[in-house]
N, C-alpha and C positions, 0 to 999 in steps of 0.2 A: 162649586166653587174653581172659578178661571183661574186663568195660567199667574194673571197680575197679584191677584190675593194670596197665591199661593209662594211667590216667588217675593212678596213682602216679609214671609212670614222665614226670615233666615234663619231660625233656631229650629226649625221645623226638622223633624226624623226623615227618614226615608219611609217609615213605615206610616208615620201619618200624614205624610202628602199622598200615598197611596190611597191610606181611606179617607182620602179628602174630591180626589178626583174622580176614583173608581167609577161613580156613578156615569162619569162622561167621557167615559175610557172605550174604545173599541174592544172586540172580544182580543184582536191581536194585541193592541195594546197592553191588555191587562196583562196575557201571558209574557209580556216582554218586563213590565213591571214587575210582576211576582219573581222572575228570574232575575231582576235588579237585588230584589230583596233575600231571595236566599241564593245566591250564589256572589256575595258581595264581594269574596276577596278573586272569585275570576274576573268578573266584570272589570275591575281594575286593570286586567291585564290584558283585557279581549278588547277588538276593535268592534264597530258596528256590524262590518260585516260577518265576523266570527260569529256573535250573538245572531244575530240573523240566521244562521247558519245552522245554529243547534237550535234554533226555533221554529224552523221553515218558516222564514218569512224574509222581510225586505226591510234592508239598512235604515231605509226610510221612516221604516214602522219604527224602529230602533231609534231613533234621534228624534223625532213624534213622540213616542214614550218618553224621553226625560225631558222634551221643553212642555209635556204636559204636568210633568209633576213640577217646575216652576223652574228648572235648570236651564239656561244658554243653550245647552247641549251636553251631547258625552260627556267630553272633556271637564264641564264643571261640574257631572256627578262622581265621575272620579275621584275627582281634588276631594269632595264632600269625603267620600268612601277614606279615602286614605287618610286623611285627618283624624276621622273618625278610629280607624284602627290605630293611629298613632298615639291617642290620647287613652285608650284604653288601660284600665291599670294592670290587666294582667290580658295573656295570650288568646288572642281571639278562641273563642269557644265555638262550637260550630250546633248553635241551641236547635237546629234543625234536624237534627240526627233523626235518624225512623228508627223501628224497633228492628227492622231488620237488619241497619247498620247494627246494632248493639248486640244482637245476637240475644240467645236465652241466658248466658251468665249473670245469675241475679248481683254477684259482684260490680261487674259490670254495670250495669241498671244504676245499684244504690249509689254509684262514684258519680257516672254520667248527670242524674238527678242531682246529687249533693251540691255538685259542681254550676252546674248549672243556676241552680238557688242562690248561691253564694255568688258568682257575675252578677244576677240580676238584682243582687241587693248592694253592692258596688255602684250601680247602675243607678238605683233608687237612690244614692245618695247626690247625683247629677238632676236627673230629672225631676224631683219634690225640694220644689222651694220651697225656702222656709214661710217665705212672706204668704204664699199661698196656704200653705198648712196649716199659718194660725188666721187667717182670714176664714177657712173652715170651719176651725177650732170655735172664732168668735162665733159665725152662722147659729152653729149647735148650740151653745149655751148659751146663746139668747133666743130660741126657738123655744116654741107650747109643746111640740112636738115634733119628731124627727119620723119621716118617709121613707122608708129605704127599698128600690126598686132594683130587683136580681131577677134576672132570667134564664130558667134552663140550670143547668149549674152552679149560675150565680146565686139562685133561690134559697140554698143552706148559707149562703154568705149572708146575704141581707137576713135573715131571722137570727143569724148567729148576733150580727151585730145589733139587733132591735131587741133581744132576748138581755145582751150585757149592760143597755141602755138603760132596758127597765129594772134589771137589780138596781140602775147607781137611782134610781127613782126619776127617772127619764122616759115622759112615755115616747112611745116607740112602737112602728106598725111596719113590719115587712109587706112587699105586694110583689107579686109573682104572677098575675094573671095575664092572659093574652088574648087579643082578639078582641071582642066584644064585651069579655066577662074584665077588662080593663076600667071598662065605664065606670063601673061600682067605686073604684079605686079612686078615679078622677075626681068625681063627683064629692068624694067624701073629703079631697082636701079643701084645706079652712086657711083662713087667717094666722098667722105664728107657727105655721108648718114651718119646716125647713125639708127640700126634697135632695136626697141622694139619690145617686141612678149610677148604677156598676153595669158598666156598658165597655166591651173590649172587640176591637179586632173591626170586627161590620157592625155598623149601627143598625138599631131594628126599629118597626114601626113604633112599638110601644113605648121605645126609650125617648124617642123624639116627641111623641105624643104627651108622655108624661111631663116632660123639659117643658114644651109649651103651655099647657094647662100652668105650671108653675109658673110660667112667664107672664100666662096672660090674668093671673090671681095677684100676681105682684109678690111672689114667695119667693125666696132665695134659694136656688138650687147648685148644689157641690155633684160633680161627676169625676169618679172614680177609674179612669182608663188607663190603655194603655198609647192607645196610637188615635184618637177620634176627638182628641181635643181641638184639632185645627177642623178636622170636617163638621164639627156642631158648634164651630166659633159663635159666640152670640145668642147660643141656647144657654146657656147657664152661667152663673154669677161666679166660678170659681173649679179650677179642673186639680186635682191632683194625678198625676198620671207618671206610672211606672211601668216598666215593661215586663210581660210578661212571656212565659216559652210554651211551645208545644203546640200542639194541631188536632182538629180534629175532636176526639174525645180525649183526645191526654195532655191538657191544657194543664200545665201547674197553678194553681193555684196561692201558694204560700206568698207571694207576694202581695195579692189582694189582704191576706190575715195580717199582714204586717204592716198595712195602712190604717185599716181597720184599727188594731189592736192598739197604733199608734195614737190615733183620734180617741180611744176611750183612755188610754194612759193622760192627756193631753186634757182631757175632760175632769179626769179626776185632779191632778192638779192644779187644774183652777179652783178648784171646791174639793181641798182636802179632806174639812171635818165632814161633811155633808157624806163624802166617797165612803169615809171610814165608818160611819153612823151606818149607813145602809146595807155596807156588808156586816157587819155585825148584826143587823136585825135579821137580816139574811140568814146569818147563824143560827143566831135565837129561834126564829122561825123552823129552820130544817131540825133542830133538836127539840122542838115540839111535836113536829112531825113523827120523828123515830119513835120519843114516850108516848106519845099518842098509838101509834103502831103495835109497839111492845105489852100495851093496855089489853089493846082488842085481840091480842094472840093469845095472852093469858085469860 
């Protein structure tokens, strides 16, 4: 995505801008962009020369990186960072703290995770827009089947959403295949489906192909993400964006579950009688299973 289109999205976060242009950044520019995101408090008070010194690069590279993200220059990026800090509901929380920073004290780890999740929930009030959430609910409610893609650690979350939908008597399928195995899921997509893709931080060929397949078949799609709304613009019908924290194998997933649960509650609210009837039937089936199991034991 070019700088002009990035600049036109004035409400895009720094992380969304980075995700959108990452494929076009040079290695040096990507390091600078990563520094912007990970050290935003420091960036507000550092010059291009000082940032360049930290990264062993040139001040021209620092300025080019800022411009590649859609800013007119480093001062414009700093101004946005200052405004973001000013409007935060709570003091700045360093979401990127490492395990080394936290140490081995379990109480410190617990407090950090709880404080981080609370901060993310506050942020989600701003990034999860009511109109987009309502549209996502309409798409799911009007579908004949929900196909949910989640890769890697997101696969259990996709299956969680699918199983909860099935409990509400809604046809749902989770897809976690990678590589050529994904073709089986893509060819099974059909009229009446709505496609939900869980994708965070960096896009994957599987996520992009799934969205492309939905578009080619004229199927609506919902992207649940943190920073990819801008990078994948035009590939989905509606995006629900909420920031999550963490890195590597320690991503925090609570915010994703919150979004999925909100969709489930919203669907139940649209058909309360149907949701209650399904819950009663599920309980009755469980009771029958327990009774039959007892009979088998005796």
